[in-house]
C-alpha positions as CSV (number, residue, x, y, z in Angstrom):
1,X,-131.4,125.0,10.7
2,X,-128.8,124.5,13.4
3,X,-126.2,121.8,14.0
4,X,-124.6,120.6,17.2
5,X,-122.6,117.8,18.7
6,X,-125.0,115.4,20.5
7,X,-124.3,112.3,22.5
8,X,-126.6,110.2,20.4
9,X,-124.5,111.1,17.4
10,X,-121.2,110.5,19.1
11,X,-121.3,107.3,21.1
12,X,-118.7,106.8,23.8
13,X,-116.2,104.1,22.7
14,X,-114.5,101.8,25.2
15,X,-110.9,102.4,26.0
16,X,-108.3,100.9,23.7
17,X,-107.8,97.4,25.1
18,X,-104.0,97.7,25.4
19,X,-103.8,101.3,26.7
20,X,-106.8,100.7,28.9
21,X,-104.8,97.8,30.4
22,X,-101.9,100.2,30.9
23,X,-104.1,102.7,32.7
24,X,-105.4,100.0,35.1
25,X,-101.8,98.9,35.8
26,X,-100.8,102.5,36.5
27,X,-103.7,103.0,38.9
28,X,-102.9,99.8,40.8
29,X,-101.3,100.6,44.2
30,X,-99.7,97.2,44.7
31,X,-95.9,97.4,45.0
32,X,-95.3,94.0,43.4
33,X,-97.6,94.5,40.4
34,X,-96.2,93.3,37.0
35,X,-96.9,94.7,33.6
36,X,-96.9,92.0,30.9
37,X,-99.2,93.9,28.6
38,X,-97.5,96.8,26.8
39,X,-95.2,96.0,23.9
40,X,-92.1,97.8,24.9
41,X,-88.7,96.4,25.9
42,X,-87.6,96.6,29.6
43,X,-84.3,95.8,31.1
44,X,-83.6,93.4,33.9
45,X,-84.6,96.1,36.4
46,X,-88.0,96.6,34.7
47,X,-86.9,100.0,33.3
48,X,-87.1,101.4,29.7
49,X,-83.7,101.0,28.0
50,X,-82.2,103.5,25.6
51,X,-79.9,101.6,23.3
52,X,-76.2,102.5,23.5
53,X,-76.2,102.9,19.7
54,X,-79.0,105.5,20.1
55,X,-77.2,107.4,22.7
56,X,-74.1,107.6,20.6
57,X,-76.1,108.6,17.5
58,X,-77.9,111.3,19.4
59,X,-74.6,112.8,20.6
60,X,-73.2,112.9,17.1
61,X,-76.3,114.5,15.7
62,X,-76.7,117.1,18.4
63,X,-73.0,118.1,18.2
64,X,-72.8,118.3,14.4
65,X,-72.5,121.7,12.6
66,X,-75.7,121.1,10.6
67,X,-77.9,120.1,13.5
68,X,-81.4,121.6,13.0
69,X,-85.1,121.0,13.2
70,X,-86.0,122.0,9.7
71,X,-88.8,120.3,7.7
72,X,-88.0,117.1,5.8
73,X,-89.2,116.6,2.3
74,X,-92.7,115.1,2.0
75,X,-91.2,111.6,1.2
76,X,-89.0,111.8,4.3
77,X,-85.3,111.6,5.1
78,X,-83.8,110.0,2.0
79,X,-80.7,108.8,3.9
80,X,-83.0,106.9,6.2
81,X,-85.4,105.4,3.7
82,X,-82.6,104.1,1.5
83,X,-80.7,102.5,4.4
84,X,-84.0,101.1,5.9
85,X,-84.6,99.4,2.6
86,X,-81.2,97.8,2.6
87,X,-81.8,96.6,6.2
88,X,-84.9,94.7,5.3
89,X,-84.0,93.6,1.7
90,X,-80.2,93.2,2.0
91,X,-77.3,95.2,0.6
92,X,-77.4,93.3,-2.7
93,X,-81.1,93.1,-3.2
94,X,-82.1,92.7,-6.9
95,X,-85.1,94.9,-6.3
96,X,-82.9,97.8,-5.3
97,X,-80.4,97.2,-8.0
98,X,-83.1,97.0,-10.7
99,X,-84.9,100.2,-9.6
100,X,-88.1,98.3,-8.8
101,X,-88.3,99.8,-5.3
102,X,-90.4,102.8,-4.1
103,X,-89.8,103.9,-0.5
104,X,-91.3,106.6,1.7
105,X,-91.0,107.5,5.4
106,X,-94.0,106.9,7.7
107,X,-95.1,107.3,11.3
108,X,-93.7,104.0,12.4
109,X,-95.5,100.7,11.5
110,X,-99.0,102.0,12.2
111,X,-98.5,104.9,9.9
112,X,-97.0,102.7,7.2
113,X,-100.0,100.4,7.4
114,X,-102.4,103.4,7.2
115,X,-100.6,104.7,4.1
116,X,-100.7,101.3,2.4
117,X,-104.4,100.8,3.3
118,X,-105.3,104.2,1.6
119,X,-103.1,103.4,-1.4
120,X,-104.5,99.9,-1.9
121,X,-108.1,101.2,-1.6
122,X,-107.5,103.8,-4.3
123,X,-105.2,102.0,-6.7
124,X,-105.1,98.2,-6.3
125,X,-108.4,97.7,-8.0
126,X,-110.0,95.0,-10.2
127,X,-109.4,95.5,-13.9
128,X,-113.0,94.6,-14.8
129,X,-114.2,98.2,-14.6
130,X,-115.9,97.9,-11.2
131,X,-113.0,99.5,-9.4
132,X,-113.5,97.1,-6.5
133,X,-110.7,97.3,-3.9
134,X,-109.0,94.2,-2.6
135,X,-110.0,92.1,0.5
136,X,-107.4,92.2,3.2
137,X,-106.7,88.8,4.9
138,X,-105.3,89.0,8.4
139,X,-104.1,86.1,10.6
140,X,-106.4,84.9,13.3
141,X,-105.3,86.1,15.8
142,X,-103.4,89.3,14.8
143,X,-102.4,92.6,16.3
144,X,-105.8,94.3,17.1
145,X,-104.8,97.5,15.4
146,X,-104.5,95.8,12.1
147,X,-108.2,95.3,12.1
148,X,-108.9,98.9,13.1
149,X,-106.6,100.4,10.5
150,X,-108.0,98.6,7.5
151,X,-111.7,98.7,8.5
152,X,-111.3,102.5,9.3
153,X,-110.0,102.9,5.7
154,X,-113.1,101.2,4.4
155,X,-111.5,97.9,3.3
156,X,-113.1,94.6,3.8
157,X,-111.2,92.4,6.3
158,X,-111.2,88.6,6.4
159,X,-109.1,86.2,8.4
160,X,-107.0,83.2,7.7
161,X,-106.4,80.4,10.3
162,X,-103.1,80.7,12.0
163,X,-103.0,79.6,15.6
164,X,-104.2,76.1,16.6
165,X,-105.0,76.5,20.2
166,X,-105.2,72.8,20.9
167,X,-101.7,72.0,19.6
168,X,-100.2,75.5,20.3
169,X,-98.8,75.4,16.7
170,X,-99.3,76.8,13.3
171,X,-102.5,75.8,11.4
172,X,-100.6,75.6,8.1
173,X,-103.3,73.6,6.3
174,X,-105.9,76.1,7.2
175,X,-103.7,78.9,6.2
176,X,-103.0,77.4,2.7
177,X,-106.7,76.6,2.2
178,X,-107.6,80.2,2.9
179,X,-105.1,81.3,0.2
180,X,-106.7,78.9,-2.3
181,X,-110.3,80.1,-1.5
182,X,-109.6,83.8,-1.4
183,X,-110.7,85.9,-4.5
184,X,-107.8,86.4,-6.9
185,X,-105.9,89.6,-6.2
186,X,-106.5,89.6,-2.5
187,X,-104.0,91.0,0.0
188,X,-102.5,88.8,2.7
189,X,-100.9,90.5,5.6
190,X,-97.9,88.5,6.8
191,X,-95.9,89.0,10.0
192,X,-92.3,88.8,8.8
193,X,-91.0,87.6,12.2
194,X,-92.1,87.4,15.8
195,X,-95.8,87.1,15.0
196,X,-97.9,89.4,17.2
197,X,-99.6,88.2,19.4
198,X,-98.6,84.5,19.3
199,X,-94.8,84.7,18.9
200,X,-95.2,81.7,16.5
201,X,-93.5,82.0,13.1
202,X,-93.6,79.6,10.2
203,X,-90.5,77.5,9.7
204,X,-88.6,78.1,6.4
205,X,-90.2,75.2,4.6
206,X,-93.6,76.4,5.7
207,X,-92.8,79.9,4.5
208,X,-91.9,78.5,1.1
209,X,-95.3,76.8,0.9
210,X,-97.1,80.0,1.9
211,X,-95.3,82.2,-0.5
212,X,-95.6,79.8,-3.4
213,X,-99.3,79.5,-2.7
214,X,-99.7,83.3,-2.7
215,X,-98.1,83.4,-6.1
216,X,-100.0,80.5,-7.5
217,X,-103.4,82.1,-6.6
218,X,-102.3,85.6,-7.5
219,X,-102.4,87.4,-4.2
220,X,-100.3,90.3,-3.0
221,X,-98.1,89.7,0.1
222,X,-98.0,92.6,2.6
223,X,-95.3,92.1,5.1
224,X,-95.5,93.8,8.5
225,X,-91.9,94.0,9.7
226,X,-91.9,95.3,13.3
227,X,-89.3,93.1,15.0
228,X,-86.4,92.6,12.6
229,X,-83.3,91.7,14.6
230,X,-85.2,92.1,17.8
231,X,-86.7,88.6,17.4
232,X,-83.6,86.4,17.0
233,X,-80.8,88.9,17.3
234,X,-80.0,88.5,13.6
235,X,-81.1,91.0,11.0
236,X,-80.7,88.6,8.2
237,X,-82.4,85.6,9.9
238,X,-85.4,87.7,10.8
239,X,-85.7,89.0,7.2
240,X,-85.5,85.6,5.6
241,X,-89.2,85.4,4.5
242,X,-89.1,88.9,3.1
243,X,-85.9,88.4,1.2
244,X,-86.9,85.0,-0.1
245,X,-90.2,86.5,-1.4
246,X,-88.4,89.4,-3.1
247,X,-85.2,87.9,-4.4
248,X,-86.1,84.3,-5.0
249,X,-89.8,84.2,-5.8
250,X,-90.7,87.6,-7.2
251,X,-87.9,87.4,-9.8
252,X,-89.5,84.1,-11.1
253,X,-93.1,85.3,-10.9
254,X,-95.1,88.4,-11.3
255,X,-96.6,89.8,-8.1
256,X,-95.9,93.1,-6.3
257,X,-94.8,93.0,-2.7
258,X,-95.3,95.7,0.0
259,X,-93.4,96.0,3.3
260,X,-94.4,98.1,6.3
261,X,-91.3,98.6,8.4
262,X,-91.0,99.9,11.9
263,X,-88.0,100.8,14.1
264,X,-90.0,101.2,17.3
265,X,-88.9,97.9,18.8
266,X,-85.5,97.2,17.3
267,X,-84.1,100.7,17.8
268,X,-86.3,101.6,20.7
269,X,-87.8,104.5,18.8
270,X,-91.2,104.0,20.4
271,X,-92.3,107.6,20.8
272,X,-90.3,109.0,17.8
273,X,-92.4,107.0,15.3
274,X,-89.9,106.0,12.8
275,X,-91.0,103.8,9.9
276,X,-91.1,103.3,6.2
277,X,-93.3,101.9,3.4
278,X,-91.5,99.9,0.6
279,X,-93.3,98.8,-2.6
280,X,-91.5,96.4,-4.8
281,X,-92.7,96.1,-8.4
282,X,-92.4,92.8,-10.3
283,X,-90.0,92.7,-13.2
284,X,-92.6,92.5,-15.9
285,X,-94.5,95.6,-14.7
286,X,-91.6,98.0,-15.2
287,X,-89.7,97.9,-18.5
288,X,-86.3,99.1,-17.2
289,X,-85.1,101.8,-17.1
290,X,-88.5,103.5,-17.6
291,X,-89.3,104.8,-14.1
292,X,-92.7,106.4,-14.8
293,X,-94.7,103.9,-12.7
294,X,-92.2,104.4,-9.8
295,X,-92.7,108.1,-10.0
296,X,-96.5,107.9,-10.2
297,X,-96.6,105.6,-7.1
298,X,-94.3,107.9,-5.2
299,X,-96.4,110.9,-6.1
300,X,-99.6,109.2,-4.7
301,X,-97.8,108.1,-1.5
302,X,-96.5,111.7,-1.1
303,X,-100.1,113.0,-1.5
304,X,-101.2,110.8,1.3
305,X,-98.4,112.1,3.5
306,X,-98.9,115.7,2.6
307,X,-102.6,115.6,3.3
308,X,-102.3,113.8,6.7
309,X,-99.1,115.1,8.3
310,X,-97.5,117.4,5.8
311,X,-93.9,116.2,6.5
312,X,-92.6,113.2,8.4
313,X,-90.9,113.8,11.8
314,X,-87.2,114.3,11.4
315,X,-85.4,113.6,14.7
316,X,-86.0,109.9,15.1
317,X,-85.3,109.3,11.4
318,X,-82.0,111.1,11.7
319,X,-81.0,108.9,14.7
320,X,-81.8,105.7,12.8
321,X,-80.1,106.9,9.7
322,X,-77.0,107.8,11.6
323,X,-76.9,104.3,13.1
324,X,-77.5,102.6,9.8
325,X,-74.9,104.6,7.9
326,X,-72.1,104.7,10.5
327,X,-70.2,101.3,10.6
328,X,-69.2,101.6,14.3
329,X,-72.8,102.5,15.3
330,X,-74.3,99.7,13.1
331,X,-72.0,97.2,14.9
332,X,-73.1,98.6,18.3
333,X,-76.8,98.3,17.2
334,X,-76.3,94.6,16.2
335,X,-74.8,94.1,19.7
336,X,-77.8,95.9,21.2
337,X,-80.2,93.6,19.3
338,X,-78.4,90.6,20.7
339,X,-78.6,92.0,24.2
340,X,-82.4,92.5,23.9
341,X,-83.3,89.3,22.2
342,X,-81.0,87.2,24.4
343,X,-82.6,88.6,27.6
344,X,-86.1,87.8,26.3
345,X,-85.0,84.3,25.3
346,X,-83.6,83.8,28.8
347,X,-86.8,85.0,30.4
348,X,-88.8,82.5,28.3
349,X,-86.7,79.6,29.6
350,X,-86.7,80.8,33.2
351,X,-90.5,81.1,33.2
352,X,-91.0,77.6,31.8
353,X,-88.4,76.2,34.2
354,X,-90.3,77.7,37.1
355,X,-93.7,76.3,35.9
356,X,-92.1,72.9,35.5
357,X,-90.6,73.2,39.0
358,X,-94.1,74.1,40.3
359,X,-95.6,71.2,38.4
360,X,-98.1,73.6,36.9
361,X,-100.8,71.5,35.0
362,X,-100.3,71.6,31.2
363,X,-97.5,71.7,28.7
364,X,-95.7,75.1,28.6
365,X,-93.0,74.2,26.1
366,X,-94.6,76.4,23.4
367,X,-93.4,79.5,25.3
368,X,-89.8,78.6,24.6
369,X,-90.6,77.6,21.0
370,X,-92.1,81.0,20.3
371,X,-89.9,84.1,19.7
372,X,-89.9,87.8,19.9
373,X,-91.5,90.1,22.5
374,X,-94.8,88.2,22.9
375,X,-96.0,84.8,24.0
376,X,-99.5,83.4,23.5
377,X,-99.5,81.7,26.8
378,X,-102.7,79.7,26.4
379,X,-104.2,81.3,29.5
380,X,-107.9,82.0,29.0
381,X,-109.9,85.2,29.7
382,X,-111.0,84.1,33.2
383,X,-107.4,83.2,34.2
384,X,-106.1,86.5,32.8
385,X,-108.7,88.4,34.8
386,X,-107.8,86.5,38.0
387,X,-104.1,87.2,37.4
388,X,-105.0,90.9,37.3
389,X,-107.5,91.1,40.2
390,X,-105.9,88.7,42.6
391,X,-102.2,89.0,41.9
392,X,-101.6,92.3,40.1
393,X,-100.1,90.6,37.0
394,X,-101.4,92.3,33.9
395,X,-101.8,90.5,30.5
396,X,-103.9,91.1,27.4
397,X,-107.3,89.3,27.7
398,X,-106.3,86.9,24.9
399,X,-103.5,85.5,27.1
400,X,-100.8,87.4,25.2
401,X,-97.9,88.2,27.5
402,X,-95.0,90.6,26.8
403,X,-92.0,88.6,27.8
404,X,-90.0,91.8,28.0
405,X,-91.8,92.6,31.2
406,X,-90.3,89.7,33.0
407,X,-87.1,90.0,34.9
408,X,-85.2,88.0,37.5
409,X,-86.9,89.9,40.3
410,X,-90.5,89.1,39.3
411,X,-90.3,85.8,37.4
412,X,-90.9,83.6,40.4
413,X,-93.9,85.6,41.4
414,X,-95.4,85.5,37.9
415,X,-94.9,81.7,37.7
416,X,-96.5,81.2,41.1
417,X,-99.4,83.4,40.0
418,X,-99.9,81.5,36.7
419,X,-99.7,78.2,38.7
420,X,-102.4,79.5,41.1
421,X,-104.9,80.6,38.4
422,X,-104.4,77.4,36.4
423,X,-105.0,75.2,39.4
424,X,-108.0,77.4,40.4
425,X,-109.8,76.3,37.2
426,X,-108.2,72.8,36.9
């Protein structure tokens, strides 16, 4: 008996939608083309921006006496993971002080989600003897890779209402109803700030309703934190939902909380893949100071890391750690966050101002009300296709635009092109 690779056994998959979009943009010969697809920050000249804090950190690292490229421990660079936890949870977090936190380094946010998916499938099981893993509830819409990651790991994915396309606002009632109807012990993935792709976040009173509902119906919150500080320019403001869940609600109730943390956007570590997983245990689970459960969880997370990548990459983690642990660099980083978030906010306003000036049909105020890198513009598939083919303006098919791709040189063109495609169908 022989075996071979055959086409009928290995079907050709379509290109990844986002990177397929990038490939079409790159192949486009038009000099005035505009990339509003890829989720990466660009400066006002449309160029990648290395944060000043990163440049300073790299210089210090490369000129230190102990600079090397040795392996990290399986769990990662401890100086990084400890500091990363304080960034998302706060310096005085009860979870940290009470030793209810387990942290491990990951390959940015995607790697963190993959680790969590594997861990949940293996260990967050029903206690009825069936060993059934939880259902993962994702917002509709969500980042496309969320779906791929959890389905690839063999978990069942369901959706909760999030974006109301008619009102361009949060469907809070639909969200809460989904929490009520979900099987007890389900996992709800929450975007901690700068929801991708809509840019629409719950207000604080809405967050409280969501978090209290999750507790009431015994569900596990899984926060995806990819834009802390990048969204509003404030680390504490962008971590409000996470910190409220951990410090205010979890200490009153009894549910674990998981955080997948990325430093791709807020430190510009896109290609260095710097991230972390944080698991916070409820008070009643761990009789302090008995740390046996912490150690057991860390051992299983480490097994996943060891089997998939052996050891996490060191260079990016050392850069982020240096920034987080050096007061002058931390202050520079906070200034960098303000620089990036402020420019994006400015571009939102300028785009809406141009659309108003052009009297473009429709209400575009939602673009200003949204925050973070992306905007769910409300443009439909046909309008997005026409933008690309007729004007060389590239968006994701859902109408999601990366506001970071706008600058003072292209914003009038983009507004005029949006105006044209809207009027074409109007």
